[in-house]
Structure formats: C-alpha cells, structure tokens
N, C-alpha and C positions, 0 to 999 in steps of 0.2 A: 581720153581713155579708149583704147582699142576695144572693139566688140565684134563677135561673130554671131551669126544667126543660122539656123538650120535651113537647107534648101527646100524641104518639103512644104512647110507652112509659115516659117518665120516666127513661130510662137516660142521656140526655145532659143534662149540667148546665152552667151558666155562673154563676160567682161573681164578685162585684166586690169588690175591696178598695182602700183608700186608703193607699198607701205613699208617705211622704215627700211628700205633697201631690199625688201623681199617681194616677190610677185604673189598676188592673190587672185585666184580664178573664182569668179562668182556665176553660178548657174541660176538663171531666172526663166520662169514660165510666165508668158504673158497671155492674158485672156482677151478674146475678140471683143470688140465694141458692143456687139448685140448681147453679150453676156455681162455687161457692166464694165468691161476693160480692167485695167489694173494689171499688177504683176505680183508674183509670189516668188520670193527668193527660196530656192530649193536648198542650196548649200554653198559653203565657201571653202575652198581648199588652197594648199600651198604648193602643189606640183601637178604637172601634167598627168602623171600616173594616177594620182588621187582623183583628178578631174575625170579621167576615162572610167574609173570605178563609179563615181557619182552619176555619170551619164548612163552607165549600164544599168545601175540600180533604179533610177527614177525616170529616165527619159527613153523614148523609143528610137533615139538616134545614137550615133557614135561620133568620134572625133572627125572621121572622114566626111560626115554629112554637114559640117560647119563651113560656112563661107563668111567672108568679111562683110559686115552689114554696111549698107549704103548710108 
C-alpha cells in the first residue's frame, strides 16, 4: 500500500488503498513514542480534492508537503 508522510515531522501520513475498484485516501496522525506512540485515523476520503480539504481542516500541512514514506 503506497504511503506518504510530511517532510516536517513525519507524524502526518496519507495511505492509499484500492477497495472494490475505487481509491480510498486515509489521513493518519501518529504520536511520538514519548507520548505513548500509536496513531489516530483523522479521516478517509475518496478523491484527491476531498483529501486536500481534509488536510486543510485538520493538519498543518498541504498536499505539497507530502513525500513518499521510506
């Protein structure tokens, strides 16, 4: 499954899944280990336009800040 993370801290991640022939974009916020670790799924959308809106609403980053995760 492809995944992108933000350049600044790597805590914001977007994954892409193909479900029943449609792409689903999932925005996840990961917590640092010193704060207990874990992840919080912020939202899941079906298009890049909706993903951009989701990022604008909940994250301090935009689509241009995402890079492919290692």
